C-alpha positions as CSV (number, residue, x, y, z in Angstrom):
1,X,258.8,19.6,68.7
2,X,255.6,20.5,70.7
3,X,253.9,23.7,69.5
4,X,254.6,27.0,71.4
5,X,251.3,27.1,74.1
6,X,251.6,30.5,75.1
7,X,250.4,33.6,74.0
8,X,252.6,35.9,71.5
9,X,252.6,38.3,74.8
10,X,254.0,36.0,76.9
11,X,256.3,35.3,74.5
12,X,257.5,38.5,74.4
13,X,258.0,39.1,77.6
14,X,259.8,35.9,78.0
15,X,262.3,36.5,75.2
16,X,262.4,40.3,76.2
17,X,261.8,40.3,80.0
18,X,261.5,43.9,81.1
19,X,263.1,45.5,84.3
20,X,265.3,42.3,84.4
21,X,268.1,42.8,86.8
22,X,271.4,41.7,85.1
23,X,274.6,41.7,86.5
24,X,275.7,42.3,90.3
25,X,272.8,43.0,92.5
26,X,274.8,44.9,94.8
27,X,275.5,47.8,92.5
28,X,271.5,48.2,91.7
29,X,270.8,51.2,94.1
30,X,267.3,50.6,95.9
31,X,265.3,51.0,99.3
32,X,264.4,47.4,99.8
33,X,264.1,43.7,98.2
34,X,262.0,40.8,98.6
35,X,263.0,36.7,98.2
36,X,260.6,34.3,97.8
37,X,260.3,30.8,96.2
38,X,258.0,28.1,95.1
39,X,258.4,24.7,95.7
40,X,255.8,23.2,93.5
41,X,258.1,24.2,90.8
42,X,261.5,25.0,92.3
43,X,261.6,28.5,91.1
44,X,263.5,31.4,93.1
45,X,262.6,35.1,92.6
46,X,263.9,38.0,93.6
47,X,262.9,41.8,93.6
48,X,264.1,45.3,93.9
49,X,262.3,48.2,94.6
50,X,262.7,52.1,94.5
51,X,260.4,54.0,96.3
52,X,260.0,57.6,96.5
53,X,256.7,59.5,98.4
54,X,254.8,56.0,99.0
55,X,255.3,55.5,94.9
56,X,257.4,52.7,93.1
57,X,259.4,54.5,90.5
58,X,261.4,51.4,89.4
59,X,261.6,47.8,89.8
60,X,264.4,45.1,89.1
61,X,264.2,41.5,89.4
62,X,266.2,38.3,89.1
63,X,264.7,34.7,88.9
64,X,265.6,31.3,88.6
65,X,262.2,30.4,86.8
66,X,260.1,29.2,83.9
67,X,258.9,30.7,81.1
68,X,255.8,31.7,82.5
69,X,257.6,32.9,85.9
70,X,259.7,35.1,83.8
71,X,257.1,36.6,81.7
72,X,254.4,37.1,84.6
73,X,257.1,38.8,86.8
74,X,258.3,40.7,83.3
75,X,254.4,42.3,83.1
76,X,254.2,42.5,86.5
77,X,257.1,44.8,86.7
78,X,255.6,47.2,84.3
79,X,252.3,47.1,85.9
80,X,253.3,48.3,89.0
81,X,255.9,50.9,88.5
82,X,254.1,54.3,89.2
83,X,251.9,52.8,91.9
84,X,251.5,53.4,95.5
85,X,253.0,50.0,97.7
86,X,248.7,49.6,98.4
87,X,247.8,49.4,94.3
88,X,250.9,47.5,93.7
89,X,249.8,44.9,96.1
90,X,246.3,44.4,94.2
91,X,248.0,43.8,91.0
92,X,248.3,39.8,91.5
93,X,247.9,37.1,89.3
94,X,244.8,37.6,87.9
95,X,245.8,41.1,86.4
96,X,248.9,39.9,85.6
97,X,247.4,36.9,83.8
98,X,245.1,39.3,81.7
99,X,247.7,41.3,81.0
100,X,249.8,38.5,79.0
101,X,246.6,36.9,77.6
102,X,246.4,34.0,79.4
103,X,248.4,31.2,81.0
104,X,248.2,27.4,80.5
105,X,246.2,26.5,83.8
106,X,249.2,24.4,85.1
107,X,251.2,27.2,85.1
108,X,249.5,29.8,87.0
109,X,251.0,29.3,90.0
110,X,254.0,31.0,88.6
111,X,252.0,34.4,88.0
112,X,251.9,34.3,91.9
113,X,255.6,33.9,92.4
114,X,256.1,37.7,90.9
115,X,253.6,38.5,93.3
116,X,254.9,37.3,96.7
117,X,258.4,38.8,96.1
118,X,256.5,42.2,95.5
119,X,254.6,41.6,98.5
120,X,258.1,40.4,100.3
121,X,259.8,43.6,99.1
122,X,256.9,46.0,100.3
123,X,256.8,44.6,103.7
124,X,260.5,44.8,104.3
125,X,260.1,48.5,103.2
126,X,257.5,49.0,105.7
127,X,259.1,47.3,108.6
128,X,262.2,49.4,107.8
129,X,260.0,52.8,107.9
């Protein structure tokens, strides 16, 4: 058996993901959503945002992804709550990776997936305003 190559923070976010949307997404009231896929690893991400007065009040997400994608998006969902849309867009892979205590170099691209879904959701929200 190979050893766990991730930090304890990554392990915690993977095993106990924050803001993960279980069940029927049509029953979760939200203001916008964004969907992206990463052809490098086959992961897909869907993010749902509640926005009030220009701030993110709630975040939920679903993924078909690896441990790094799950942990990264879990951390991202916590980092962007309460931020304005512009502030949330500034939370990128570096901030996510730092929050997690690092990721293996070959898994950094997974931290981008959640950010891209967030950016797509914000773009969709702004188009609908």
